[in-house]
Every structure is written in C-alpha cells, then in structure tokens.
C-alpha positions in Angstrom: 84.2 113.7 110.4 83.1 112.3 107.0 80.3 114.0 105.4 78.1 114.2 102.2 77.1 117.6 103.4 78.7 120.3 101.5 75.7 123.2 102.5 77.7 124.6 105.4 81.2 124.7 103.7 82.1 127.6 102.8 78.8 129.3 103.1 79.6 131.9 105.3 82.1 134.1 103.2 83.0 136.7 105.0 83.6 141.0 103.0 87.2 140.8 104.7 88.2 138.2 103.2 87.7 137.8 99.1 87.0 134.1 98.4 90.3 132.5 96.8 90.9 129.4 94.5 93.3 127.8 92.5 92.8 124.7 90.6 94.1 122.3 88.2 94.0 118.8 85.9 96.5 116.1 86.9 96.6 113.5 84.4 96.8 110.3 85.3 96.6 108.3 81.4 99.9 109.0 80.7 101.1 106.6 83.5 104.7 107.7 82.9 104.0 111.3 84.7 101.3 109.1 87.6 104.2 109.7 90.2 104.7 113.3 89.9 100.7 113.7 90.5 100.6 113.9 94.2 103.7 115.9 94.1 102.5 118.6 91.9 99.1 118.9 94.0 101.3 119.5 97.3 103.1 122.1 95.1 100.1 123.8 94.3 99.4 123.6 97.8 102.4 124.6 99.4 102.8 127.9 96.4 98.9 128.8 97.5 98.9 128.2 101.0 102.2 131.0 101.0 100.5 133.0 98.9 97.8 133.1 101.0 99.0 133.5 104.2 98.1 130.2 105.8 101.9 128.9 106.1 101.2 127.4 109.8 98.6 124.7 107.4 100.7 124.0 104.7 102.4 120.2 106.2 99.2 119.4 106.9 97.4 120.5 103.4 100.8 118.9 102.0 99.4 115.9 103.9 95.9 115.6 102.9 96.1 116.9 99.1 98.4 113.9 98.7 96.5 111.2 100.5 93.3 112.9 98.4 95.0 112.2 94.7 97.2 109.1 95.5 93.6 107.3 96.6 91.8 108.9 93.6 94.8 107.6 91.1 94.7 103.8 93.2 90.8 104.0 94.0 89.9 105.1 90.1 89.6 104.3 86.5 90.6 108.0 85.8 91.4 109.7 83.0 91.8 113.2 84.3 92.0 113.7 88.5 90.6 117.8 89.0 92.7 119.0 92.5 91.0 122.5 93.9 92.2 124.9 97.0 89.1 127.2 98.1 89.6 130.0 100.4 87.3 131.8 102.5 87.7 133.4 105.8 87.6 130.6 108.6 87.8 127.3 106.3 90.3 126.3 103.6 88.6 123.9 101.6 90.3 120.6 99.4 88.6 119.2 96.8 89.2 116.6 94.6 87.6 115.2 92.0 87.7 111.9 90.0 85.7 109.5 87.6 85.0 106.5 90.3 81.5 104.7 90.7 82.6 104.2 94.2 82.3 106.0 97.5 85.5 107.0 99.6 85.7 104.1 102.6 87.1 104.6 105.7 89.0 101.7 106.1 89.9 100.0 110.2 93.3 98.6 110.4 95.7 96.7 113.4 98.4 98.6 112.6 100.4 96.5 110.3 99.0 97.0 107.4 100.8 98.9 104.6 97.8 100.6 103.1 94.1 101.6 104.6 95.2 104.6 106.4 94.8 107.9 104.7 91.7 108.6 104.8 91.8 107.8 108.6 95.1 110.7 108.0 92.5 112.8 106.4 90.0 112.7 109.3 92.5 113.6 112.3 94.4 116.5 109.9 91.2 118.1 108.9 87.9 119.6 110.5 86.1 117.5 108.4 85.9 115.6 105.7 83.0 113.9 102.8 82.4 113.5 99.4 79.5 114.2 96.8 78.8 112.8 93.7 78.2 115.4 90.6 75.8 115.7 87.9 79.1 114.8 85.3 78.8 111.1 87.8 81.9 112.1 89.0 82.8 112.7 92.6 83.7 114.8 94.6 85.8 114.1 98.1 86.6 117.5 99.8 87.9 118.6 102.9 87.5 121.0 105.3 90.5 122.7 107.8 89.8 125.6 110.1 92.0 128.3 109.1 91.0 130.6 111.4 93.7 130.7 113.9 96.3 129.6 110.9 96.0 133.5 109.2 99.0 135.1 109.1 101.0 132.5 111.3 104.1 132.0 110.5 104.9 128.5 108.6 108.7 126.9 110.7 
C-alpha cells in the first residue's frame, strides 16, 4: 500500500522498547563504488536488526533496502543517498532519501520485463510504503514492517 501520510508511522512508541535509529549517507557520485551502495544498506540492515532482536525480518528488510537504494541511484540525480532504519515497538521503518523531483511510480508489468517490479516487491513484503517531500527539497521513500511477531524470533 502506498501512502504519503507519515503521521501515524512510528507514532505509538511504547516505553517498553526505546526507539532505536541507525543511519548512513551513501555517495553515488563516486561512480566506481555505486555497485556497493545497495550492499552497504543490506549490511546495515543485517547488523542492526540482529542487534535489535529482529532477525526474522532480516531477509525481507534486506531485499526492500536494496530495492529502495537501487531506485534512488537509478532514478535520482543524487550526489548523496540517505539511508535510515528506525525501530520502535510494533514497527520497523526503512527510509531512503534522495534529491529526485519525481515521485516513486508503482509500475505495472506483464511479467516479462527485466525492470519495474521493485516497488511491487516493496509493497508485497512490507505493511505499507510511501514517500514525502522534505523542506530541503529532497524526497524520502519509506516503508514499514510490523514487528509485533518478529521480536525475539530466530533467523534461520
């Protein structure tokens, strides 16, 4: 589900789980290292979800992080891509910030195209996703995972 409303995302933080945050800046301007940016996001997901006891979400969250970072690299004239993970009780939020003036577009494919399924995959693997414009003129594309059944579960 796509949404541009972020008011309820992570707003019901419980005192039993302190909000947690991890972020990094990825630099697609260095064309020699552009292939490593989705991997850097996947590594951040792996490291922090393990630390936050959300191991059962790692595989899906790595796929989603990789898709969102790849989209930012492919479709935005970025000098930098911001990547963040935010976790509070009940929700994990992945955010990718870029300087594209274009809104993310959920494409319809006939099954034979090599590209165009990334946001469909994001929509399938997450509770919901959306985007918003920032005061700075950048855009943040985000998605939410429900963590209520993931906390404390093991990753096989």
